[in-house]
N, C-alpha and C positions, 0 to 999 in steps of 0.2 A: 366952879369948873369944871372938876374931878365928877361931882355930884352930877350937874347934867349930862357928859358923856355916859354915866351910868341908867340915869333913865332911858337913854336914848338908846342904848345896847338892849338893854331890858325888853324895849317896844319891838324889837327887831323882829323875835321869834314866834311871842304872838302877830304883831302883823305879817309874819310870813305863813302863818296859817290862816289866818284871815287873808291877805292876797289868793293863797291855792285856792280856797273854795270857794271867793267871789269870780276867779280865775273859771274857774269851773260852771259856775253859775252864769257868769255872763256868759261860756259859749252856748250852753244850751237854751238860752234867751236869743243870744243870737243869730243860730243857725234855725232853730225849732218852733222861736219864738212862744215858747213855753215858760211859766213861769213856775219853774223847781222846788214843792218847800221838801222833797224829799231829798236836794242835797246833802242837807245835815247828816243824814242817817247814811250816805254812803261813808262819809267822814267817818262815819261810826264804822260802819264796817270793817273800814280800813284797818280802824284800831285792832278788828275782834282780828281779823287774819295775822295777826303781831300775835295774838295773845292764841289761836287755836295752832298756828307752828308750834309756838313753845311748846305747849302744852304736849301737842306730837309729839317731837322729839324728846322729851324729858317723861313721857311714859316709861317707866320702871319696868326693868324683867327680874324677875327673884328666880334664885339661884340657890341649892342647900349644900353647903359648905361642912361636910362631914368630917373634919380636922378640926372643925371649932364647937364648939357643945354651948348652949343655952344651961342656964342653973340646971334644968329639968331633966337636962341628956340629949335634949332633941336637937337635931344639927343646926347651926344659924341659918337664917337667911340673908343673902347676901343681895342687896338691891340698886339695879345699875338702868340707867338712866337708858335709853334705847339709841340715843343715837351714841354714847360712848360703847356700848356691848356690839355694835353692829359695826361701826367706824373707829375704836378704841379712841387715841389721842385726838385725833382729827375732830371724834364728836363731841369732846370738849369743847373746843375752836367752836365749833356752827350753835352751840348753848349756848356759848361765852355773845356771839355775836348775834344771836336769834332774831331783834329786832330788825337791825340791815338787811340780813337774809329775807326774813319776811316778805320783802319787798317783789322776791321774786315770786311769792306764792301769793302777793294782793293784786298784782299787775295783771295777770289774767284771769284770774276770779273776779275780779272790779268788772274788767272789760267784759265780763259775762254776763254779769250781774246787770250792768248798765244796758246793755243792747237787748235784755233780756226784757228790764221796765221799759223801754224804748218801744220797740216790736210789741210786746204783751200790752202795753196798757196807756202809754203817753201819746203812740199814733193816735188815735179813735178822741186824741181833746184837742189836735192842732189848731180847728177850725171852732174850738169852741170859747167862752168868754174867758180870761182871764181869771175872772173868780172861780167859773166853773176847776181850771185848770188846776189853782190854788188850794181848790178842796179835795180834790184826788188825789194827786201829788202827799200832801202833808196826812191823809188817812193811809196812805200806804206809808208815808215814814212813821206814824203810828205799827202800824201792820211790822213792819223791821223791827222795830223795837221791842215790840212785845216778844219777837222770836226770838233775837239774842237775849232778853230778860229769860225767857221759858228755858234756853240752851247755855247761856255759860252764868244766870243768874243774874240775881241785881245789887249786889255787891261788887267795887270798883276793884280791878287785880290787876297788883301794880307789874310792869315790866323792867326789866334789869336792864340799865344799860351799860355797853362795855364798859370793864376797868378801866381798859385803855381812854377813857373819858373821860373817866369819870374827876371830878375836880375843878381848879379853873382855871382859865388860859390867864398869863401875866398879860395884859391890854395894855397897860400904863408903858411895860418895856418897848412896844413893839411902835410907841405912840413919842417914845424917846423920853416919858414921864420918868421914871426911875421905877425900881423894882418894887411891884405889892402896891402902886398906886393906885391903880385899878386892874381889876379883875373882871371874868366875866364867865360861866360855868361853860368848861369846854361841850356839851351834848347843845346847850341852846345856839353856840355860834355854828354848831353841825347843822341844828335845824335850820339856822338863816340862812347857810352856804348853801345849803340841799333846794331849799326852799324857791331864793335866787337861779338856780343849776333846773329845776323844774318849769319855773316861770319861762328863764331863757329858751328851753327847750322847744316851748311851748310856741313862742312866738317865734323862733326858729322858724319851725317845721310848716308856719301856717305862713312866711313870709318867702322861704327861698323853697321852699317843693311844689310841683305842680298839682299836686292834691289840695296844699292851703293855698293856692292857689284858687284855685275853681271855689274853693268851698269860704272865702273872703266874697269871691264875686257874688257866690249862690244869698250871701249874707246880704247883699246889697240888691238885688234884685236875682231871687229867685227862678223868677217864671222864664226870664228874658236867658238864663243859662241855662235851663229847662228843654227850652223851643232852639239851642243847640246840641242835644240829642243827648246831653250828660245827665248819668241818673245821680241824682243831686240830691234824693232822698234817701238811697245809701248811704254816700257821703256824709249825710246828716246821723245818720245812724252812726256811723263810726264814731262822729264828732262827741254824742252824747254817750259812747261810750268810753273816748278819751274824756271828758268829762269825769264822768267815773271813777275812773284811774287816776288823774289828775286830785282829787275826795281822799280816793286810798292810801294815795303816799301820802297827803299829807299827815292821814290819821294816822298810819303805822310808825311815823320817826315821832310825831309825839306823845307817845307812848311813854317814855321814861318821862316825859315833864309832867303829864296828868292822866293817873291808873284810868283805863277805861271801864265804864261802866254803861250800862243799855240807856241811857240819857244824855250822854257827852254830842247828839251828833244835834238833840234843841238847842244846847247851850250855846253852840255856835252858830247855830241856823240862827236866830234872829241880829243878831250881829254882824254876818255875813251877810245878812238881804240888806241892814244900812248900810254896810261900805257898799256893796253894789248902787242902791240910790244913789248913796253921796259921790259917787266916782262919774254913772251916769248910765241907765239902762242901754246894754246893748257894746258896751263902750270895754275894748278889753283893759288898754291903757289905765283908763279912770278906776278898772274895781284892783288893780295892782296897788297905783298909788294914792288910793283911798283904807286900802287896807294895811300897810304900813303907816302909811298919815294913824289912822284912828288906832293902830297900835300902838304907836309912839306916844298920842297923846294919853291912852289911858295908861300909859306907863308913868307920865310925868301926873296925871294929873292922882295916884297914887302916893305920891310923897307925904312923907309926915309935914313938913313945912303947909304943902299948899291944901289938905284935909285940914290942919288945925283953922286955914283961913275962908275952905270952904267946905266945912262936911258932908259926905256924900257926896262931894261933884265925881268921884271918881265911880261911881254906880252909873251917873246921868251924864258924863262927857260924850261919849260916842252921840247919845240920842240930841244932846245939845247941836255938835259939832252940824249933824246934818239938817236941826233945824235953818243954824245959819247959814250951811252952805244953801241949801233950798231956797229960802229967805233971798239972797242975793243970786244966785242960779236956780232957779226951778227944773233944769234938765240936770241938774247934777254938775263935775267939773267938767268933762268931758263928754256930754250929754250928744245926742244930737235929735235936729227939729225933728219934731214927727211920732218919734220911739212913745208907746205909752200914751198918747194924744189923742187921741179917738176916742 
């Protein structure tokens, strides 16, 4: 029982990442009808927002201390991170919490990148075939990937989590199981809660705001909404920016779990598209449900007991699940009639 609960918990953080990326993909497809293969690159760019923020605040200022001399008689160099030289002890707090604080940088940066992508490239392919959309967005993803490689290098760049969130939470005690029976890393728990909060915020935005109501109406019948005098194209552009922000925030908070590298987006892209297909193209609840489902299944498939019976099952479980779901429900778990069926 403990092993089952442990694997269930292990699947939550990866499922949260899948759900966030798939949610953004579905927002773009549901509003603009675009199959965006550059969405994984947005996840990667969000991760590198965290890298850039930390590199910026840890730039070192160099001062000479004439009272301390090197063995050669020269004044010693005192190197101080930029944040600490500017803000003193508070600068140390900025460095310690650089990953969550980089959200403040990622939100405007990702919104600008998303809107620029939509206005500059994506809008020219609204009425093109899905194959053409995939080709151009996949090419854009490769361009973004190579730009990041040129700027930050090819090697992964580790991002430390705050010291207060290192170690593991004693989840077993919370469930009345006794101490040290079931533990779960604090940062993974934080990521799951963060993903849940972002997903809830997006659904609340679409459900309870006038803007969201118009967007949902536009997703159902764009032409009719346009006839009412509403500039639905502008709202859909904003939704593309929102989808980019969601993907970027998922990448920011994932950096302590997987050190960012230039192909991080591609690693998540294919799996996230499988998530979208399993959940049902254009279905926001389906994207979230399928994300967590496949993350948990992947966790269970990685158990030693399972792999001893079915070697390699952890590598194919996501695709096997997709095949089974599509054989039983060709439109996915929550797919709607007519979506991508023409």
